[in-house]
Each structure stands twice: as structure tokens, then as C-alpha cells.
C-alpha positions as CSV (number, residue, x, y, z in Angstrom):
1,X,-29.8,37.9,-43.8
2,X,-28.9,34.3,-42.8
3,X,-31.1,32.6,-40.1
4,X,-29.5,31.3,-36.9
5,X,-30.2,27.7,-38.1
6,X,-28.3,28.2,-41.3
7,X,-25.4,29.9,-39.5
8,X,-25.3,27.1,-36.9
9,X,-25.3,24.4,-39.7
10,X,-22.4,26.2,-41.5
11,X,-20.4,26.5,-38.3
12,X,-21.1,22.9,-37.5
13,X,-19.9,21.9,-41.0
14,X,-16.7,23.9,-40.5
15,X,-16.1,22.2,-37.1
16,X,-16.6,18.8,-38.6
17,X,-14.2,19.6,-41.5
18,X,-11.6,20.8,-39.1
19,X,-12.0,17.6,-37.0
20,X,-11.1,15.6,-40.1
21,X,-7.8,17.5,-40.3
22,X,-6.9,16.2,-36.8
23,X,-6.0,19.5,-35.2
24,X,-4.7,18.5,-31.7
25,X,-5.9,20.3,-28.5
26,X,-3.7,20.9,-25.6
27,X,-4.3,19.9,-22.0
28,X,-2.1,20.4,-19.0
29,X,-0.1,17.3,-18.0
30,X,1.1,18.7,-14.7
31,X,-1.7,17.5,-12.5
32,X,-4.0,20.4,-13.3
33,X,-7.4,20.4,-15.0
34,X,-7.8,20.3,-18.7
35,X,-7.6,23.8,-20.1
36,X,-11.0,25.5,-20.6
37,X,-9.9,26.7,-24.1
38,X,-9.2,23.1,-25.1
39,X,-11.7,20.9,-23.4
40,X,-13.8,19.2,-26.1
41,X,-13.7,15.7,-27.6
42,X,-16.1,14.3,-30.2
43,X,-18.2,11.2,-30.7
44,X,-20.4,10.8,-33.8
45,X,-23.0,9.0,-31.7
46,X,-22.6,10.8,-28.4
47,X,-21.8,14.3,-29.6
48,X,-19.5,16.8,-27.9
49,X,-17.9,15.7,-24.6
50,X,-16.6,18.4,-22.3
51,X,-13.5,17.5,-20.3
52,X,-13.7,20.7,-18.2
53,X,-17.4,21.2,-17.3
54,X,-18.5,23.7,-14.7
55,X,-19.2,21.0,-12.0
56,X,-16.5,18.5,-12.8
57,X,-13.4,18.3,-14.8
58,X,-10.7,15.9,-15.9
59,X,-7.3,16.1,-14.2
60,X,-4.2,14.7,-15.9
61,X,-2.0,13.2,-13.1
62,X,1.5,11.7,-13.5
63,X,0.2,8.1,-13.7
64,X,-3.6,8.3,-14.2
65,X,-6.6,10.5,-14.9
66,X,-9.2,11.7,-12.4
67,X,-12.4,13.5,-12.3
68,X,-15.5,13.8,-14.6
69,X,-16.3,14.8,-18.1
70,X,-19.8,15.8,-19.3
71,X,-21.6,14.7,-22.4
72,X,-24.9,16.5,-23.1
73,X,-26.2,13.3,-24.7
74,X,-24.7,10.7,-22.3
75,X,-24.3,12.5,-19.0
76,X,-21.3,12.2,-16.6
77,X,-18.2,10.2,-17.5
78,X,-16.0,9.2,-14.5
79,X,-12.3,8.8,-15.3
80,X,-11.6,6.6,-12.3
81,X,-12.3,5.9,-8.6
82,X,-9.2,7.6,-7.1
83,X,-8.9,11.3,-6.2
84,X,-6.0,13.4,-4.9
85,X,-3.6,13.1,-7.9
86,X,-1.1,11.1,-5.7
87,X,0.7,8.0,-7.2
88,X,-2.0,5.5,-8.2
89,X,-2.5,2.7,-10.7
90,X,-6.0,1.5,-11.4
91,X,-6.3,-2.3,-11.4
92,X,-9.3,-2.4,-13.8
93,X,-10.3,-5.8,-12.4
94,X,-13.6,-5.0,-10.7
95,X,-16.2,-2.2,-10.9
96,X,-14.6,-0.8,-7.7
97,X,-11.1,-0.2,-9.1
98,X,-11.6,1.0,-12.6
99,X,-10.0,4.0,-14.1
100,X,-7.7,5.4,-16.8
101,X,-4.0,4.8,-16.2
102,X,-1.1,6.9,-17.8
103,X,2.3,5.4,-18.7
104,X,5.5,7.5,-18.4
105,X,5.4,7.8,-22.2
106,X,1.8,9.1,-22.1
107,X,-0.1,6.1,-23.3
108,X,-3.6,5.8,-21.7
109,X,-5.1,2.5,-20.7
110,X,-8.0,1.2,-18.7
111,X,-11.7,2.3,-18.5
112,X,-13.8,5.3,-17.8
113,X,-17.5,4.8,-16.8
114,X,-20.8,6.5,-17.8
115,X,-24.0,5.3,-16.3
116,X,-25.8,6.1,-19.6
117,X,-23.0,5.0,-22.0
118,X,-21.3,2.2,-20.2
119,X,-17.6,1.4,-20.2
120,X,-15.2,3.5,-22.3
121,X,-11.9,1.8,-23.1
122,X,-8.8,4.0,-23.6
123,X,-6.6,1.4,-25.2
124,X,-8.9,-0.5,-27.6
125,X,-7.8,-2.6,-30.6
126,X,-7.4,-0.3,-33.6
127,X,-7.3,2.7,-31.4
128,X,-5.8,4.1,-28.2
129,X,-5.4,7.5,-26.6
130,X,-2.2,9.2,-25.5
131,X,-1.3,12.4,-23.8
132,X,2.0,14.1,-24.4
133,X,3.8,14.3,-20.9
134,X,5.7,17.5,-21.9
135,X,3.2,19.5,-24.0
136,X,0.0,17.9,-23.0
137,X,-2.2,17.4,-26.1
138,X,-4.5,14.3,-26.2
139,X,-4.4,12.2,-29.4
140,X,-6.2,9.1,-30.5
141,X,-9.5,7.3,-30.1
142,X,-11.3,5.6,-27.2
143,X,-14.0,3.0,-27.7
144,X,-17.4,2.8,-26.0
145,X,-19.3,-0.4,-26.7
146,X,-22.7,1.4,-26.5
147,X,-21.9,4.4,-28.8
148,X,-18.7,3.8,-30.6
149,X,-15.5,5.9,-31.1
150,X,-14.6,9.0,-29.2
151,X,-12.0,11.2,-30.9
152,X,-9.5,12.8,-28.5
153,X,-8.3,15.4,-31.0
154,X,-9.9,18.1,-33.1
155,X,-11.0,21.7,-33.1
156,X,-12.5,23.5,-30.1
157,X,-12.3,27.1,-31.0
158,X,-15.5,27.3,-33.0
159,X,-17.6,25.2,-30.6
160,X,-18.6,28.1,-28.3
161,X,-20.2,29.8,-31.4
162,X,-22.4,26.7,-31.9
163,X,-23.6,26.9,-28.3
164,X,-25.1,30.4,-28.7
């Protein structure tokens, strides 16, 4: 009989292999929270980041993102300073008006903030994150100076098995 440690390592390897394949995950782009079945993004240095945690959640609005994601290794990540999902564009010129903007084509730009990880840029050189306005899946990479790339695509179906 295989030990729980071996099973966890095998499942983790499977998740990592699927992440390399770039399987996209869907979110809702109609102003509702990220789907609980498709809420995970990955950073090699920060680990799994939950876009739909119990006491938070990221909302995809018509022109920006709102809410909070949770990373077990880095804590809360705030997507911006605005709430209510009304029309809003973050200026990203001061620490009081930062946030992640969304173009009509779905390209994300601007910054999210984590007290433990620092600024997370959604439109870095050699990267960038987009969200499909019609279907909703996130694609691409954001950059955090303090811990590196965050991949906004990949598998989420096996992750609950790793958390047991």
C-alpha cells in the first residue's frame, strides 16, 4: 500500500505535468466571482494562489478586477482599491489608486498588492495576462518582483486531492 506522502508526490507531479501543457481554466467575465471549480493559479516560488478563497474572492468586472486572492505562502493579494463593479479605471500612479484594469479585448494591466509579496504586475515585459470577455478563461503570466512569475493557466481539478 502506498503511503500518503508518495500519493501526494505522485499527484503533485501529475499537476505539474498538466500545468506544462497549459490547460486553461475558466472564470466568469460577467461581474461574478471566479468559479470555485477553476480558482487556482500557480507560482513556482509562492505556490498555489486561490482566486476564490472562503473569505475573499476575485471578481472580473467589465473594465477591472476587484477583490482578494489568497496564497498560503504569501497571504492576501488585493486586486485593487475599488469595489462595487461599476465602471472604473485604476490610475496606478500612487499606492492609493492601484489595481488591475481590463481592456475591452480582455488584456489586463496594472498592479495587485500583497503585503508579503509586494507589487504584482499584470502586463510585464515578456508576459501579460488576459481574460476572454466572452468565455472567461485567464491566460498568461504576471510578474512579482519578490517571487517571480505567476501562471494564470493550468490544471485545477487535481488540486483538491493534494489538500487532503
